[in-house]
C-alpha positions in Angstrom: 155.2 -196.9 -215.8 155.7 -194.5 -219.0 153.7 -194.5 -222.4 155.7 -195.9 -225.3 154.4 -193.0 -227.1 155.1 -189.8 -225.6 156.7 -190.5 -222.6 154.2 -189.4 -220.2 153.2 -191.1 -216.7 150.3 -194.0 -217.3 147.7 -193.4 -215.1 146.2 -196.8 -213.3 142.6 -197.2 -214.5 141.7 -200.4 -213.5 142.5 -204.2 -213.2 140.8 -207.3 -215.1 140.6 -210.9 -214.2 138.6 -214.1 -214.5 135.4 -214.1 -212.2 135.5 -217.0 -209.9 132.5 -218.4 -207.9 132.6 -219.6 -204.4 132.4 -223.5 -204.1 130.3 -223.4 -201.1 127.9 -220.8 -202.1 125.6 -221.2 -199.2 128.4 -220.4 -196.9 130.2 -217.7 -198.8 127.3 -216.2 -201.6 129.6 -213.9 -203.0 132.0 -214.3 -206.1 135.1 -212.7 -206.6 137.6 -211.7 -209.4 141.1 -213.3 -209.6 143.3 -210.7 -211.0 145.2 -211.4 -214.2 146.7 -208.1 -214.9 146.3 -203.7 -214.5 144.7 -201.4 -216.9 146.6 -197.9 -217.6 145.4 -195.0 -219.5 147.7 -192.1 -220.8 146.5 -188.4 -220.1 148.1 -186.7 -222.9 145.6 -186.3 -226.0 148.3 -185.9 -228.4 149.3 -189.9 -227.7 149.8 -191.5 -230.9 148.0 -194.6 -229.5 144.5 -193.2 -230.8 143.5 -196.6 -232.2 143.3 -197.9 -228.8 142.2 -194.7 -227.0 145.6 -194.6 -224.9 144.6 -197.5 -223.1 147.7 -200.2 -222.3 147.9 -203.5 -219.7 150.1 -205.1 -218.2 149.6 -209.3 -217.8 150.3 -211.1 -214.8 153.5 -210.4 -213.0 155.1 -209.5 -216.4 155.8 -205.7 -216.5 155.8 -205.7 -220.2 153.2 -203.1 -221.6 150.6 -204.3 -224.2 148.6 -201.9 -226.4 144.4 -201.8 -226.0 142.1 -203.2 -224.0 141.9 -206.6 -222.8 138.9 -208.9 -223.6 
């Protein structure tokens, strides 16, 4: 995936999602994250996306790149 500002390849940084808790916590005490999307970062220091610190993300199965860091 390319940075929309400088054309460099974006680096996968992390993923985000919703915390789910086990229904049967006495059997499965751990929680897990239901993945909602991926977070990418542009390593180019001259990238024009200075407002969002060069972070971008995708949501769900959609490859549409959104600017910023998901909340």
